C-alpha positions in Angstrom: 107.5 116.2 114.6 110.5 118.4 115.0 111.5 119.8 118.4 110.1 123.1 119.3 110.3 125.5 122.2 106.7 126.8 121.6 104.2 124.3 123.0 101.9 124.9 120.0 102.5 124.7 116.3 100.8 126.7 113.6 99.3 124.6 110.7 98.3 125.5 107.2 94.6 125.9 108.1 95.5 128.5 110.8 94.6 126.2 113.6 96.9 125.6 116.5 98.0 122.0 117.0 99.9 121.1 120.3 103.4 119.9 119.8 103.9 116.3 121.0 107.4 114.9 121.5 108.0 111.8 119.3 108.5 109.6 122.4 105.0 110.7 123.7 103.2 110.8 120.4 100.3 108.5 119.8 99.4 107.0 116.4 96.6 109.5 116.2 99.1 112.4 116.7 101.2 111.0 113.8 98.2 110.6 111.5 97.0 114.1 112.3 100.3 115.5 111.2 100.5 113.2 108.2 97.1 114.4 107.0 98.2 118.0 107.4 101.2 117.3 105.2 99.1 115.5 102.6 96.6 118.3 102.5 99.5 120.7 101.6 100.8 118.3 99.0 104.0 117.5 101.0 104.1 113.8 100.3 107.8 113.4 101.1 107.4 115.1 104.6 104.4 112.8 105.3 106.3 109.8 104.2 109.3 110.7 106.5 106.8 111.1 109.4 105.2 107.8 108.6 108.5 106.0 108.6 109.0 107.1 112.1 105.4 106.2 113.0 105.7 102.8 111.5 108.7 102.0 113.7 106.8 103.1 116.8 103.4 101.6 115.8 104.1 98.7 113.4 100.7 97.0 114.0 98.5 100.1 113.6 96.5 99.5 110.4 96.0 103.2 109.6 99.7 103.9 109.8 100.5 100.8 107.8 97.9 101.8 105.1 99.1 105.3 104.7 102.7 104.1 104.9 102.1 101.6 102.1 100.4 104.2 99.9 103.3 106.6 100.3 105.8 103.8 99.8 104.4 103.5 96.3 103.9 107.2 95.6 107.1 108.6 97.1 109.6 105.8 97.4 108.5 104.0 94.2 108.4 100.7 96.0 105.2 99.6 94.4 105.0 95.9 95.4 105.9 96.6 99.0 103.5 99.5 99.2 100.6 97.5 97.8 101.4 94.6 100.1 101.4 96.9 103.1 98.0 98.4 102.1 96.5 94.9 101.6 97.9 93.8 105.0 96.4 96.9 106.7 93.0 96.2 105.1 93.1 92.5 106.0 93.9 93.3 109.7 91.1 95.8 109.9 88.6 93.4 108.3 89.8 90.6 110.6 89.4 92.7 113.8 86.5 94.8 112.8 83.4 95.1 115.0 80.0 96.4 114.0 80.2 99.9 112.7 83.9 99.9 111.8 83.0 99.3 108.1 82.7 103.1 107.8 86.5 103.2 108.1 87.1 100.8 105.1 86.9 103.5 102.4 90.2 105.0 103.7 92.0 101.7 103.4 90.6 101.1 99.8 91.5 104.7 98.9 95.2 104.2 100.0 95.4 100.8 98.3 93.9 102.3 95.1 96.4 105.1 95.1 99.2 102.6 95.5 97.8 100.7 92.5 97.6 104.0 90.5 101.3 104.8 91.3 102.2 101.3 90.2 100.4 101.8 86.9 97.8 99.1 87.7 94.7 101.1 86.5 92.3 98.1 86.4 93.2 97.1 90.0 92.8 100.7 91.1 89.4 101.0 89.5 88.2 97.8 91.2 89.6 98.9 94.5 88.0 102.4 94.4 84.6 100.8 93.5 85.0 98.4 96.5 85.5 101.4 98.8 82.4 103.0 97.4 80.4 100.0 98.4 81.0 101.1 102.0 80.5 104.8 101.4 79.1 105.7 98.0 79.5 109.4 98.6 83.2 109.4 99.7 84.6 112.5 98.0 88.2 111.2 97.8 87.2 107.9 96.2 85.0 109.7 93.7 87.8 112.2 93.0 90.2 109.4 92.2 87.7 107.7 89.9 87.2 110.9 88.0 91.0 111.4 87.7 91.3 108.0 86.2 88.6 108.8 83.6 86.3 106.5 81.8 87.3 104.6 78.7 85.3 104.9 75.6 83.4 101.8 74.4 85.1 99.6 72.0 84.2 100.3 68.3 83.1 96.7 67.9 81.5 95.9 71.3 81.1 92.1 70.9 84.9 91.8 70.4 87.5 92.2 73.2 89.1 95.6 73.5 92.5 94.0 72.7 91.3 92.5 69.4 93.2 93.7 66.4 90.0 94.8 64.7 89.0 97.0 67.6 92.6 98.3 67.9 92.9 99.5 64.4 89.4 100.8 64.0 90.0 102.7 67.3 93.2 104.2 65.9 91.5 105.3 62.6 88.6 106.8 64.5 90.9 108.7 66.8 93.0 110.1 64.0 89.9 111.1 62.0 88.4 112.9 65.0 91.7 114.8 65.6 91.9 115.8 62.0 88.3 117.0 62.1 89.1 119.1 65.2 92.0 120.8 63.4 89.7 122.1 60.6 
């Protein structure tokens, strides 16, 4: 939220957003700007803004959740980012009243993204699926699940995926299918 002479600021969508000085900004003002940066793919700018927001609003669960997610994505502080996302989710669950469950998918989305950044695919999948329990048509959660893809079934289904037999049969099948594609 850089200082500006013009009382309004132009955004990517062409809409005018009023400028709010940092000392007068609410947590919603910060989140609005963060979402604009994220929609443009400017994760570093969003993270810088969230650092400032986190100092001003350390107990706000939405700010903490986005902050944790971007800690993992931008700052590569995976463990701290995941912990902050979990802390935000726990605080919302603890203080939630009837109807606030509709907000849970955002927290699961941010936690799942932090897991993805940390390379924890299995945890990310579980987290995204938990978020879908609250809103099974959430576009962002579905988009993240599609991006992670679905694993093929193990060649010998009654054995664990990590079993040596499955591993080598899978390698042979993959190499033979690539060879068949080249022909």
